[in-house]
N, CA and C atoms of all chains as a GROMACS GRO file, in nm:
protein
  600
    1MET      N    1  -0.899  -0.408   0.999
    1MET     CA    2  -0.799  -0.502   1.048
    1MET      C    3  -0.670  -0.428   1.077
    2THR      N    4  -0.612  -0.452   1.193
    2THR     CA    5  -0.488  -0.385   1.231
    2THR      C    6  -0.371  -0.483   1.218
    3LYS      N    7  -0.251  -0.430   1.240
    3LYS     CA    8  -0.133  -0.514   1.229
    3LYS      C    9  -0.141  -0.631   1.326
    4SER      N   10  -0.189  -0.605   1.449
    4SER     CA   11  -0.195  -0.715   1.546
    4SER      C   12  -0.300  -0.820   1.509
    5GLU      N   13  -0.409  -0.776   1.446
    5GLU     CA   14  -0.510  -0.873   1.400
    5GLU      C   15  -0.456  -0.957   1.284
    6LEU      N   16  -0.373  -0.892   1.204
    6LEU     CA   17  -0.308  -0.962   1.092
    6LEU      C   18  -0.214  -1.070   1.147
    7ILE      N   19  -0.142  -1.035   1.252
    7ILE     CA   20  -0.051  -1.131   1.317
    7ILE      C   21  -0.129  -1.249   1.375
    8GLU      N   22  -0.242  -1.218   1.440
    8GLU     CA   23  -0.327  -1.325   1.495
    8GLU      C   24  -0.374  -1.420   1.387
    9LYS      N   25  -0.413  -1.362   1.273
    9LYS     CA   26  -0.461  -1.443   1.162
    9LYS      C   27  -0.351  -1.537   1.112
   10LEU      N   28  -0.228  -1.486   1.105
   10LEU     CA   29  -0.116  -1.568   1.059
   10LEU      C   30  -0.093  -1.685   1.154
   11THR      N   31  -0.098  -1.659   1.285
   11THR     CA   32  -0.073  -1.767   1.380
   11THR      C   33  -0.186  -1.870   1.378
   12SER      N   34  -0.308  -1.826   1.350
   12SER     CA   35  -0.415  -1.925   1.347
   12SER      C   36  -0.413  -2.008   1.218
   13ASP      N   37  -0.361  -1.949   1.108
   13ASP     CA   38  -0.354  -2.023   0.982
   13ASP      C   39  -0.229  -2.110   0.972
   14LEU      N   40  -0.123  -2.071   1.041
   14LEU     CA   41   0.001  -2.150   1.040
   14LEU      C   42   0.027  -2.197   1.183
   15PRO      N   43  -0.022  -2.314   1.220
   15PRO     CA   44  -0.016  -2.359   1.360
   15PRO      C   45   0.126  -2.368   1.416
   16GLN      N   46   0.224  -2.391   1.328
   16GLN     CA   47   0.361  -2.405   1.378
   16GLN      C   48   0.424  -2.269   1.413
   17LEU      N   49   0.352  -2.162   1.380
   17LEU     CA   50   0.404  -2.028   1.401
   17LEU      C   51   0.352  -1.973   1.534
   18ASN      N   52   0.444  -1.935   1.625
   18ASN     CA   53   0.395  -1.877   1.750
   18ASN      C   54   0.380  -1.726   1.738
   19GLN      N   55   0.312  -1.670   1.835
   19GLN     CA   56   0.277  -1.528   1.837
   19GLN      C   57   0.398  -1.436   1.816
   20LEU      N   58   0.505  -1.466   1.893
   20LEU     CA   59   0.622  -1.380   1.890
   20LEU      C   60   0.692  -1.384   1.753
   21ASP      N   61   0.703  -1.505   1.698
   21ASP     CA   62   0.766  -1.521   1.567
   21ASP      C   63   0.685  -1.451   1.458
   22ALA      N   64   0.554  -1.464   1.467
   22ALA     CA   65   0.466  -1.400   1.368
   22ALA      C   66   0.482  -1.248   1.374
   23GLU      N   67   0.491  -1.200   1.498
   23GLU     CA   68   0.507  -1.056   1.517
   23GLU      C   69   0.637  -1.008   1.455
   24MET      N   70   0.745  -1.082   1.481
   24MET     CA   71   0.875  -1.044   1.425
   24MET      C   72   0.873  -1.051   1.273
   25ALA      N   73   0.807  -1.152   1.218
   25ALA     CA   74   0.803  -1.167   1.073
   25ALA      C   75   0.729  -1.049   1.008
   26VAL      N   76   0.613  -1.016   1.063
   26VAL     CA   77   0.534  -0.907   1.005
   26VAL      C   78   0.609  -0.775   1.017
   27LYS      N   79   0.672  -0.753   1.134
   27LYS     CA   80   0.748  -0.629   1.150
   27LYS      C   81   0.865  -0.624   1.053
   28THR      N   82   0.930  -0.737   1.035
   28THR     CA   83   1.043  -0.743   0.941
   28THR      C   84   0.998  -0.711   0.800
   29ILE      N   85   0.883  -0.767   0.762
   29ILE     CA   86   0.833  -0.743   0.626
   29ILE      C   87   0.807  -0.594   0.603
   30PHE      N   88   0.735  -0.530   0.695
   30PHE     CA   89   0.705  -0.389   0.673
   30PHE      C   90   0.828  -0.300   0.689
   31SER      N   91   0.921  -0.338   0.780
   31SER     CA   92   1.038  -0.252   0.792
   31SER      C   93   1.131  -0.270   0.671
   32THR      N   94   1.134  -0.390   0.615
   32THR     CA   95   1.213  -0.412   0.493
   32THR      C   96   1.156  -0.328   0.378
   33MET      N   97   1.023  -0.322   0.371
   33MET     CA   98   0.959  -0.241   0.267
   33MET      C   99   0.991  -0.093   0.289
   34THR      N  100   0.985  -0.048   0.414
   34THR     CA  101   1.016   0.091   0.444
   34THR      C  102   1.160   0.125   0.405
   35GLU      N  103   1.253   0.033   0.437
   35GLU     CA  104   1.394   0.055   0.403
   35GLU      C  105   1.413   0.066   0.252
   36ALA      N  106   1.341  -0.018   0.177
   36ALA     CA  107   1.350  -0.015   0.031
   36ALA      C  108   1.304   0.121  -0.022
   37LEU      N  109   1.192   0.169   0.031
   37LEU     CA  110   1.140   0.299  -0.015
   37LEU      C  111   1.235   0.412   0.024
   38LYS      N  112   1.298   0.398   0.139
   38LYS     CA  113   1.393   0.499   0.187
   38LYS      C  114   1.504   0.521   0.086
   39VAL      N  115   1.554   0.412   0.026
   39VAL     CA  116   1.663   0.427  -0.071
   39VAL      C  117   1.608   0.447  -0.213
   40GLY      N  118   1.478   0.469  -0.222
   40GLY     CA  119   1.420   0.501  -0.352
   40GLY      C  120   1.384   0.380  -0.436
   41ASP      N  121   1.397   0.261  -0.377
   41ASP     CA  122   1.366   0.138  -0.449
   41ASP      C  123   1.214   0.123  -0.466
   42ARG      N  124   1.176   0.056  -0.573
   42ARG     CA  125   1.035   0.030  -0.600
   42ARG      C  126   1.004  -0.110  -0.549
   43ILE      N  127   0.885  -0.131  -0.491
   43ILE     CA  128   0.847  -0.262  -0.440
   43ILE      C  129   0.732  -0.313  -0.524
   44GLU      N  130   0.749  -0.433  -0.578
   44GLU     CA  131   0.642  -0.488  -0.661
   44GLU      C  132   0.595  -0.620  -0.604
   45ILE      N  133   0.472  -0.625  -0.557
   45ILE     CA  134   0.414  -0.746  -0.501
   45ILE      C  135   0.307  -0.793  -0.601
   46ARG      N  136   0.339  -0.897  -0.676
   46ARG     CA  137   0.247  -0.949  -0.779
   46ARG      C  138   0.108  -0.978  -0.722
   47GLY      N  139   0.008  -0.927  -0.790
   47GLY     CA  140  -0.129  -0.954  -0.748
   47GLY      C  141  -0.180  -0.859  -0.641
   48PHE      N  142  -0.086  -0.789  -0.577
   48PHE     CA  143  -0.126  -0.696  -0.472
   48PHE      C  144  -0.114  -0.552  -0.522
   49GLY      N  145   0.009  -0.515  -0.555
   49GLY     CA  146   0.030  -0.381  -0.606
   49GLY      C  147   0.176  -0.344  -0.595
   50SER      N  148   0.208  -0.220  -0.628
   50SER     CA  149   0.347  -0.178  -0.615
   50SER      C  150   0.356  -0.045  -0.543
   51PHE      N  151   0.467  -0.030  -0.475
   51PHE     CA  152   0.495   0.093  -0.401
   51PHE      C  153   0.613   0.161  -0.467
   52SER      N  154   0.603   0.290  -0.486
   52SER     CA  155   0.716   0.361  -0.543
   52SER      C  156   0.729   0.495  -0.471
   53VAL      N  157   0.838   0.564  -0.502
   53VAL     CA  158   0.861   0.694  -0.440
   53VAL      C  159   0.843   0.801  -0.546
   54ARG      N  160   0.760   0.899  -0.518
   54ARG     CA  161   0.743   1.010  -0.612
   54ARG      C  162   0.800   1.136  -0.553
   55HIS      N  163   0.848   1.221  -0.643
   55HIS     CA  164   0.909   1.346  -0.598
   55HIS      C  165   0.811   1.461  -0.614
   56ARG      N  166   0.798   1.538  -0.511
   56ARG     CA  167   0.713   1.657  -0.517
   56ARG      C  168   0.806   1.778  -0.519
   57LYS      N  169   0.782   1.867  -0.615
   57LYS     CA  170   0.863   1.987  -0.624
   57LYS      C  171   0.828   2.084  -0.512
   58GLU      N  172   0.918   2.176  -0.490
   58GLU     CA  173   0.888   2.282  -0.394
   58GLU      C  174   0.772   2.366  -0.449
   59ARG      N  175   0.684   2.407  -0.360
   59ARG     CA  176   0.574   2.491  -0.406
   59ARG      C  177   0.545   2.597  -0.301
   60MET      N  178   0.466   2.694  -0.342
   60MET     CA  179   0.428   2.799  -0.248
   60MET      C  180   0.299   2.759  -0.179
   61GLY      N  181   0.304   2.758  -0.049
   61GLY     CA  182   0.183   2.728   0.027
   61GLY      C  183   0.142   2.850   0.106
   62ARG      N  184   0.037   2.835   0.180
   62ARG     CA  185  -0.017   2.947   0.254
   62ARG      C  186  -0.056   2.899   0.392
   63ASN      N  187  -0.024   2.973   0.491
   63ASN     CA  188  -0.076   2.943   0.623
   63ASN      C  189  -0.223   2.979   0.622
   64PRO      N  190  -0.312   2.880   0.638
   64PRO     CA  191  -0.455   2.907   0.622
   64PRO      C  192  -0.509   3.004   0.726
   65LYS      N  193  -0.439   3.013   0.836
   65LYS     CA  194  -0.487   3.101   0.943
   65LYS      C  195  -0.452   3.246   0.915
   66THR      N  196  -0.327   3.268   0.876
   66THR     CA  197  -0.281   3.405   0.860
   66THR      C  198  -0.276   3.449   0.714
   67GLY      N  199  -0.277   3.354   0.620
   67GLY     CA  200  -0.271   3.390   0.479
   67GLY      C  201  -0.130   3.420   0.432
   68VAL      N  202  -0.032   3.402   0.520
   68VAL     CA  203   0.107   3.429   0.483
   68VAL      C  204   0.157   3.323   0.385
   69ILE      N  205   0.219   3.366   0.276
   69ILE     CA  206   0.272   3.273   0.176
   69ILE      C  207   0.409   3.223   0.220
   70ILE      N  208   0.422   3.090   0.229
   70ILE     CA  209   0.550   3.032   0.268
   70ILE      C  210   0.585   2.919   0.171
   71PRO      N  211   0.714   2.896   0.146
   71PRO     CA  212   0.752   2.786   0.056
   71PRO      C  213   0.736   2.651   0.125
   72VAL      N  214   0.677   2.556   0.054
   72VAL     CA  215   0.670   2.418   0.102
   72VAL      C  216   0.784   2.346   0.033
   73PRO      N  217   0.879   2.291   0.109
   73PRO     CA  218   0.998   2.234   0.046
   73PRO      C  219   0.968   2.112  -0.041
   74ALA      N  220   1.057   2.084  -0.135
   74ALA     CA  221   1.046   1.962  -0.217
   74ALA      C  222   1.052   1.842  -0.125
   75LYS      N  223   0.978   1.736  -0.159
   75LYS     CA  224   0.984   1.617  -0.073
   75LYS      C  225   0.957   1.492  -0.154
   76ARG      N  226   0.985   1.380  -0.091
   76ARG     CA  227   0.958   1.249  -0.153
   76ARG      C  228   0.838   1.189  -0.082
   77VAL      N  229   0.745   1.136  -0.159
   77VAL     CA  230   0.627   1.073  -0.097
   77VAL      C  231   0.611   0.930  -0.148
   78PRO      N  232   0.568   0.839  -0.057
   78PRO     CA  233   0.542   0.702  -0.098
   78PRO      C  234   0.414   0.698  -0.180
   79PHE      N  235   0.411   0.615  -0.284
   79PHE     CA  236   0.294   0.608  -0.370
   79PHE      C  237   0.260   0.461  -0.397
   80PHE      N  238   0.132   0.428  -0.384
   80PHE     CA  239   0.089   0.289  -0.405
   80PHE      C  240   0.003   0.279  -0.530
   81THR      N  241   0.033   0.183  -0.614
   81THR     CA  242  -0.052   0.153  -0.730
   81THR      C  243  -0.109   0.014  -0.709
   82VAL      N  244  -0.240   0.001  -0.712
   82VAL     CA  245  -0.301  -0.129  -0.688
   82VAL      C  246  -0.278  -0.220  -0.808
   83GLY      N  247  -0.252  -0.348  -0.781
   83GLY     CA  248  -0.229  -0.445  -0.888
   83GLY      C  249  -0.359  -0.489  -0.951
   84ASN      N  250  -0.346  -0.547  -1.071
   84ASN     CA  251  -0.465  -0.589  -1.146
   84ASN      C  252  -0.556  -0.682  -1.068
   85GLU      N  253  -0.498  -0.787  -1.010
   85GLU     CA  254  -0.578  -0.887  -0.941
   85GLU      C  255  -0.657  -0.824  -0.826
   86LEU      N  256  -0.588  -0.747  -0.743
   86LEU     CA  257  -0.654  -0.688  -0.627
   86LEU      C  258  -0.756  -0.583  -0.669
   87ARG      N  259  -0.724  -0.506  -0.773
   87ARG     CA  260  -0.818  -0.405  -0.820
   87ARG      C  261  -0.949  -0.471  -0.864
   88THR      N  262  -0.937  -0.582  -0.936
   88THR     CA  263  -1.056  -0.654  -0.981
   88THR      C  264  -1.133  -0.713  -0.864
   89ARG      N  265  -1.058  -0.772  -0.770
   89ARG     CA  266  -1.125  -0.835  -0.656
   89ARG      C  267  -1.198  -0.735  -0.568
   90VAL      N  268  -1.136  -0.620  -0.545
   90VAL     CA  269  -1.199  -0.516  -0.462
   90VAL      C  270  -1.328  -0.467  -0.526
   91ASN      N  271  -1.326  -0.461  -0.658
   91ASN     CA  272  -1.439  -0.406  -0.733
   91ASN      C  273  -1.542  -0.514  -0.768
   92SER      N  274  -1.517  -0.640  -0.727
   92SER     CA  275  -1.597  -0.751  -0.780
   92SER      C  276  -1.745  -0.746  -0.744
   93ASP      N  277  -1.778  -0.694  -0.625
   93ASP     CA  278  -1.922  -0.693  -0.595
   93ASP      C  279  -1.988  -0.559  -0.627
   94ALA      N  280  -1.912  -0.470  -0.692
   94ALA     CA  281  -1.975  -0.350  -0.747
   94ALA      C  282  -2.046  -0.392  -0.877
   95THR      N  283  -2.097  -0.298  -0.950
   95THR     CA  284  -2.174  -0.334  -1.070
   95THR      C  285  -2.089  -0.413  -1.169
   96ALA      N  286  -2.150  -0.507  -1.237
   96ALA     CA  287  -2.079  -0.589  -1.334
   96ALA      C  288  -2.022  -0.502  -1.445
   97ALA      N  289  -2.092  -0.400  -1.480
   97ALA     CA  290  -2.048  -0.310  -1.586
   97ALA      C  291  -1.915  -0.246  -1.552
   98ALA      N  292  -1.897  -0.216  -1.424
   98ALA     CA  293  -1.775  -0.148  -1.382
   98ALA      C  294  -1.654  -0.235  -1.407
   99SER      N  295  -1.664  -0.364  -1.378
   99SER     CA  296  -1.546  -0.449  -1.392
   99SER      C  297  -1.518  -0.488  -1.536
  100GLU      N  298  -1.621  -0.491  -1.620
  100GLU     CA  299  -1.593  -0.529  -1.758
  100GLU      C  300  -1.558  -0.408  -1.844
  101GLY      N  301  -1.588  -0.290  -1.792
  101GLY     CA  302  -1.559  -0.169  -1.868
  101GLY      C  303  -1.412  -0.129  -1.864
  102GLN      N  304  -1.333  -0.195  -1.780
  102GLN     CA  305  -1.193  -0.158  -1.768
  102GLN      C  306  -1.107  -0.282  -1.750
  103ILE      N  307  -0.978  -0.257  -1.743
  103ILE     CA  308  -0.882  -0.368  -1.729
  103ILE      C  309  -0.908  -0.446  -1.600
  104MET      N  310   1.239  -0.428  -0.561
  104MET     CA  311   1.218  -0.529  -0.457
  104MET      C  312   1.089  -0.606  -0.486
  105THR      N  313   1.099  -0.738  -0.472
  105THR     CA  314   0.981  -0.822  -0.497
  105THR      C  315   0.955  -0.906  -0.372
  106LYS      N  316   0.852  -0.991  -0.384
  106LYS     CA  317   0.817  -1.081  -0.274
  106LYS      C  318   0.937  -1.168  -0.235
  107ALA      N  319   1.015  -1.209  -0.336
  107ALA     CA  320   1.131  -1.295  -0.309
  107ALA      C  321   1.230  -1.227  -0.214
  108ASP      N  322   1.247  -1.095  -0.228
  108ASP     CA  323   1.337  -1.022  -0.139
  108ASP      C  324   1.282  -1.015   0.003
  109LEU      N  325   1.151  -1.007   0.015
  109LEU     CA  326   1.089  -1.006   0.148
  109LEU      C  327   1.105  -1.143   0.214
  110VAL      N  328   1.090  -1.249   0.135
  110VAL     CA  329   1.110  -1.385   0.186
  110VAL      C  330   1.253  -1.398   0.237
  111GLU      N  331   1.348  -1.348   0.157
  111GLU     CA  332   1.489  -1.353   0.193
  111GLU      C  333   1.515  -1.277   0.324
  112ALA      N  334   1.453  -1.161   0.339
  112ALA     CA  335   1.470  -1.080   0.461
  112ALA      C  336   1.418  -1.154   0.584
  113VAL      N  337   1.301  -1.219   0.571
  113VAL     CA  338   1.245  -1.293   0.684
  113VAL      C  339   1.336  -1.412   0.716
  114HIS      N  340   1.386  -1.476   0.611
  114HIS     CA  341   1.475  -1.592   0.627
  114HIS      C  342   1.605  -1.553   0.699
  115THR      N  343   1.671  -1.448   0.654
  115THR     CA  344   1.801  -1.414   0.713
  115THR      C  345   1.787  -1.342   0.848
  116LYS      N  346   1.686  -1.256   0.862
  116LYS     CA  347   1.677  -1.178   0.986
  116LYS      C  348   1.616  -1.257   1.100
  117ILE      N  349   1.526  -1.350   1.071
  117ILE     CA  350   1.459  -1.422   1.179
  117ILE      C  351   1.504  -1.567   1.186
  118GLY      N  352   1.555  -1.618   1.074
  118GLY     CA  353   1.607  -1.754   1.078
  118GLY      C  354   1.507  -1.863   1.045
  119PHE      N  355   1.390  -1.824   0.994
  119PHE     CA  356   1.296  -1.925   0.946
  119PHE      C  357   1.354  -1.988   0.819
  120SER      N  358   1.310  -2.110   0.789
  120SER     CA  359   1.353  -2.172   0.664
  120SER      C  360   1.294  -2.092   0.548
  121LYS      N  361   1.351  -2.114   0.428
  121LYS     CA  362   1.300  -2.046   0.309
  121LYS      C  363   1.153  -2.075   0.290
  122LYS      N  364   1.117  -2.202   0.313
  122LYS     CA  365   0.979  -2.246   0.294
  122LYS      C  366   0.884  -2.175   0.392
  123GLU      N  367   0.924  -2.173   0.519
  123GLU     CA  368   0.842  -2.106   0.621
  123GLU      C  369   0.830  -1.957   0.589
  124SER      N  370   0.943  -1.897   0.554
  124SER     CA  371   0.943  -1.754   0.524
  124SER      C  372   0.850  -1.724   0.408
  125SER      N  373   0.858  -1.809   0.306
  125SER     CA  374   0.773  -1.791   0.188
  125SER      C  375   0.625  -1.807   0.224
  126ASP      N  376   0.594  -1.907   0.308
  126ASP     CA  377   0.455  -1.928   0.352
  126ASP      C  378   0.401  -1.804   0.424
  127ILE      N  379   0.486  -1.747   0.510
  127ILE     CA  380   0.442  -1.631   0.588
  127ILE      C  381   0.414  -1.512   0.497
  128VAL      N  382   0.510  -1.485   0.406
  128VAL     CA  383   0.494  -1.370   0.316
  128VAL      C  384   0.369  -1.387   0.228
  129GLU      N  385   0.353  -1.508   0.173
  129GLU     CA  386   0.236  -1.535   0.088
  129GLU      C  387   0.106  -1.516   0.166
  130LEU      N  388   0.105  -1.575   0.286
  130LEU     CA  389  -0.017  -1.569   0.367
  130LEU      C  390  -0.050  -1.426   0.409
  131LEU      N  391   0.055  -1.349   0.439
  131LEU     CA  392   0.033  -1.210   0.478
  131LEU      C  393  -0.039  -1.134   0.366
  132PHE      N  394   0.013  -1.143   0.244
  132PHE     CA  395  -0.050  -1.068   0.135
  132PHE      C  396  -0.186  -1.127   0.095
  133ASP      N  397  -0.199  -1.261   0.104
  133ASP     CA  398  -0.330  -1.322   0.076
  133ASP      C  399  -0.436  -1.274   0.175
  134THR      N  400  -0.396  -1.268   0.302
  134THR     CA  401  -0.489  -1.222   0.406
  134THR      C  402  -0.528  -1.077   0.381
  135MET      N  403  -0.429  -0.996   0.345
  135MET     CA  404  -0.458  -0.855   0.319
  135MET      C  405  -0.552  -0.842   0.199
  136LYS      N  406  -0.529  -0.924   0.097
  136LYS     CA  407  -0.615  -0.917  -0.022
  136LYS      C  408  -0.759  -0.955   0.010
  137SER      N  409  -0.778  -1.066   0.084
  137SER     CA  410  -0.917  -1.106   0.113
  137SER      C  411  -0.986  -1.007   0.205
  138THR      N  412  -0.908  -0.949   0.298
  138THR     CA  413  -0.967  -0.850   0.388
  138THR      C  414  -1.017  -0.729   0.309
  139LEU      N  415  -0.933  -0.682   0.217
  139LEU     CA  416  -0.971  -0.565   0.136
  139LEU      C  417  -1.084  -0.600   0.041
  140GLU      N  418  -1.083  -0.723  -0.010
  140GLU     CA  419  -1.190  -0.765  -0.100
  140GLU      C  420  -1.324  -0.760  -0.028
  141SER      N  421  -1.323  -0.795   0.102
  141SER     CA  422  -1.447  -0.792   0.180
  141SER      C  423  -1.488  -0.649   0.215
  142GLY      N  424  -1.404  -0.552   0.181
  142GLY     CA  425  -1.439  -0.412   0.202
  142GLY      C  426  -1.385  -0.356   0.333
  143GLU      N  427  -1.315  -0.440   0.409
  143GLU     CA  428  -1.261  -0.395   0.537
  143GLU      C  429  -1.129  -0.323   0.516
  144LYS      N  430  -1.104  -0.218   0.596
  144LYS     CA  431  -0.977  -0.148   0.579
  144LYS      C  432  -0.868  -0.213   0.662
  145ILE      N  433  -0.743  -0.185   0.628
  145ILE     CA  434  -0.629  -0.242   0.700
  145ILE      C  435  -0.541  -0.128   0.750
  146LYS      N  436  -0.510  -0.133   0.878
  146LYS     CA  437  -0.425  -0.030   0.936
  146LYS      C  438  -0.294  -0.092   0.983
  147ILE      N  439  -0.184  -0.052   0.922
  147ILE     CA  440  -0.053  -0.100   0.963
  147ILE      C  441   0.018   0.019   1.027
  148SER      N  442   0.025   0.020   1.160
  148SER     CA  443   0.083   0.137   1.225
  148SER      C  444   0.231   0.148   1.186
  149GLY      N  445   0.273   0.267   1.156
  149GLY     CA  446   0.411   0.291   1.114
  149GLY      C  447   0.431   0.277   0.964
  150PHE      N  448   0.330   0.224   0.895
  150PHE     CA  449   0.341   0.207   0.750
  150PHE      C  450   0.232   0.285   0.677
  151GLY      N  451   0.108   0.247   0.703
  151GLY     CA  452  -0.001   0.321   0.641
  151GLY      C  453  -0.131   0.244   0.646
  152ASN      N  454  -0.236   0.304   0.592
  152ASN     CA  455  -0.368   0.241   0.589
  152ASN      C  456  -0.413   0.212   0.447
  153PHE      N  457  -0.473   0.096   0.429
  153PHE     CA  458  -0.532   0.060   0.301
  153PHE      C  459  -0.683   0.068   0.320
  154GLU      N  460  -0.749   0.140   0.232
  154GLU     CA  461  -0.891   0.159   0.250
  154GLU      C  462  -0.964   0.143   0.117
  155VAL      N  463  -1.081   0.078   0.124
  155VAL     CA  464  -1.163   0.058   0.005
  155VAL      C  465  -1.265   0.171   0.001
  156ARG      N  466  -1.274   0.238  -0.111
  156ARG     CA  467  -1.368   0.351  -0.123
  156ARG      C  468  -1.465   0.327  -0.238
  157ASP      N  469  -1.589   0.366  -0.215
  157ASP     CA  470  -1.690   0.357  -0.321
  157ASP      C  471  -1.693   0.488  -0.397
  158LYS      N  472  -1.680   0.476  -0.529
  158LYS     CA  473  -1.686   0.596  -0.612
  158LYS      C  474  -1.819   0.597  -0.688
  159HIS      N  475  -1.882   0.712  -0.692
  159HIS     CA  476  -2.005   0.726  -0.770
  159HIS      C  477  -1.972   0.726  -0.918
  160SER      N  478  -2.072   0.698  -0.999
  160SER     CA  479  -2.047   0.709  -1.142
  160SER      C  480  -2.037   0.858  -1.175
  161ARG      N  481  -1.958   0.889  -1.276
  161ARG     CA  482  -1.942   1.030  -1.312
  161ARG      C  483  -1.919   1.038  -1.462
  162ILE      N  484  -1.930   1.159  -1.512
  162ILE     CA  485  -1.908   1.179  -1.655
  162ILE      C  486  -1.762   1.215  -1.678
  163GLY      N  487  -1.696   1.134  -1.758
  163GLY     CA  488  -1.557   1.163  -1.792
  163GLY      C  489  -1.549   1.196  -1.939
  164ARG      N  490  -1.430   1.220  -1.986
  164ARG     CA  491  -1.412   1.253  -2.126
  164ARG      C  492  -1.297   1.173  -2.185
  165ASN      N  493  -1.315   1.127  -2.304
  165ASN     CA  494  -1.204   1.066  -2.376
  165ASN      C  495  -1.110   1.180  -2.414
  166PRO      N  496  -0.990   1.182  -2.357
  166PRO     CA  497  -0.902   1.297  -2.379
  166PRO      C  498  -0.860   1.312  -2.525
  167GLN      N  499  -0.867   1.201  -2.601
  167GLN     CA  500  -0.826   1.209  -2.740
  167GLN      C  501  -0.935   1.270  -2.830
  168THR      N  502  -1.059   1.227  -2.806
  168THR     CA  503  -1.167   1.272  -2.894
  168THR      C  504  -1.255   1.378  -2.830
  169GLY      N  505  -1.247   1.390  -2.697
  169GLY     CA  506  -1.331   1.488  -2.629
  169GLY      C  507  -1.472   1.438  -2.605
  170ASP      N  508  -1.501   1.313  -2.643
  170ASP     CA  509  -1.636   1.258  -2.622
  170ASP      C  510  -1.664   1.240  -2.473
  171ALA      N  511  -1.782   1.279  -2.432
  171ALA     CA  512  -1.823   1.258  -2.294
  171ALA      C  513  -1.871   1.115  -2.278
  172ILE      N  514  -1.822   1.044  -2.179
  172ILE     CA  515  -1.869   0.908  -2.153
  172ILE      C  516  -1.892   0.891  -2.004
  173GLU      N  517  -1.981   0.800  -1.969
  173GLU     CA  518  -2.005   0.779  -1.828
  173GLU      C  519  -1.902   0.682  -1.772
  174ILE      N  520  -1.840   0.720  -1.661
  174ILE     CA  521  -1.750   0.630  -1.590
  174ILE      C  522  -1.835   0.566  -1.480
  175SER      N  523  -1.845   0.433  -1.485
  175SER     CA  524  -1.937   0.364  -1.395
  175SER      C  525  -1.893   0.372  -1.249
  176ALA      N  526  -1.989   0.350  -1.160
  176ALA     CA  527  -1.959   0.345  -1.017
  176ALA      C  528  -1.865   0.228  -0.992
  177ARG      N  529  -1.772   0.244  -0.901
  177ARG     CA  530  -1.677   0.137  -0.874
  177ARG      C  531  -1.620   0.148  -0.734
  178ARG      N  532  -1.558   0.039  -0.693
  178ARG     CA  533  -1.488   0.038  -0.565
  178ARG      C  534  -1.340   0.040  -0.595
  179VAL      N  535  -1.269   0.129  -0.527
  179VAL     CA  536  -1.125   0.137  -0.550
  179VAL      C  537  -1.050   0.128  -0.418
  180LEU      N  538  -0.924   0.090  -0.430
  180LEU     CA  539  -0.839   0.078  -0.312
  180LEU      C  540  -0.749   0.199  -0.303
  181THR      N  541  -0.743   0.260  -0.184
  181THR     CA  542  -0.650   0.371  -0.167
  181THR      C  543  -0.553   0.339  -0.055
  182PHE      N  544  -0.432   0.390  -0.068
  182PHE     CA  545  -0.331   0.373   0.036
  182PHE      C  546  -0.293   0.509   0.089
  183LYS      N  547  -0.302   0.523   0.221
  183LYS     CA  548  -0.261   0.649   0.282
  183LYS      C  549  -0.139   0.620   0.368
  184PRO      N  550  -0.021   0.668   0.325
  184PRO     CA  551   0.100   0.639   0.402
  184PRO      C  552   0.095   0.705   0.539
  185SER      N  553   0.153   0.640   0.639
  185SER     CA  554   0.155   0.698   0.772
  185SER      C  555   0.257   0.811   0.778
  186GLN      N  556   0.240   0.898   0.875
  186GLN     CA  557   0.332   1.010   0.893
  186GLN      C  558   0.475   0.957   0.914
  187ILE      N  559   0.486   0.844   0.985
  187ILE     CA  560   0.617   0.785   1.012
  187ILE      C  561   0.686   0.745   0.882
  188LEU      N  562   0.611   0.682   0.792
  188LEU     CA  563   0.668   0.642   0.663
  188LEU      C  564   0.707   0.765   0.582
  189LYS      N  565   0.618   0.865   0.580
  189LYS     CA  566   0.646   0.987   0.504
  189LYS      C  567   0.771   1.055   0.557
  190ASN      N  568   0.783   1.061   0.691
  190ASN     CA  569   0.901   1.125   0.750
  190ASN      C  570   1.028   1.047   0.720
  191SER      N  571   1.018   0.915   0.715
  191SER     CA  572   1.141   0.839   0.693
  191SER      C  573   1.193   0.856   0.550
  192LEU      N  574   1.108   0.901   0.460
  192LEU     CA  575   1.155   0.929   0.323
  192LEU      C  576   1.217   1.067   0.311
  193ASN      N  577   1.195   1.149   0.415
  193ASN     CA  578   1.248   1.286   0.413
  193ASN      C  579   1.322   1.312   0.542
  194PRO      N  580   1.443   1.256   0.555
  194PRO     CA  581   1.513   1.263   0.683
  194PRO      C  582   1.538   1.405   0.733
  195ALA      N  583   1.591   1.488   0.648
  195ALA     CA  584   1.618   1.624   0.693
  195ALA      C  585   1.504   1.716   0.651
  196ALA      N  586   1.479   1.817   0.731
  196ALA     CA  587   1.373   1.911   0.696
  196ALA      C  588   1.416   1.991   0.574
  197SER      N  589   1.547   2.000   0.553
  197SER     CA  590   1.601   2.077   0.440
  197SER      C  591   1.627   1.986   0.322
  198GLU      N  592   1.525   1.913   0.281
  198GLU     CA  593   1.540   1.818   0.171
  198GLU      C  594   1.537   1.891   0.037
  199GLN      N  595   1.647   1.882  -0.036
  199GLN     CA  596   1.650   1.942  -0.170
  199GLN      C  597   1.706   1.838  -0.266
  200SER      N  598   1.621   1.755  -0.322
  200SER     CA  599   1.671   1.653  -0.415
  200SER      C  600   1.707   1.723  -0.542
   0.00000   0.00000   0.00000
């Protein structure tokens, strides 16, 4: 499912919502989330999961072609942790043992 | 930031009522959850991809006791951030936090 299919689904489930409005709403939601991560804020969506920013230290990397060692600069990466409800639901049709063996 | 802040953003930036904004935000995440539950992946260009992966069972260890135990096969959700999202967290190439 892509962003545009998600928008289509919203307009078909909410009849009062037109295509353009749905598009703006979805774009606003994801850009608001991006802005939050940009300033280092954590996003917590109950039942879905949370997004946070993790820091990666500078490390030594290698150009795989030439073997030359070069520093890879420190950076910030977005990180997603799946929420309990969604983790259980995604795993629900896997073996029963799997879902009862953990949270 | 929580769902309430997203509702507020939709309300103030687009002008939908609080109720409409809340319906949209709820429905968006509900749709994403059922899609992922069905095993289908979700691609949000500019943000990232959510993908369901099947993991085989494997032998793990209780780190406290060292006992070997079997970790059962399971389905897990992974998120791969898009290059655009990754870049927006690192504006300058000379990032030194």
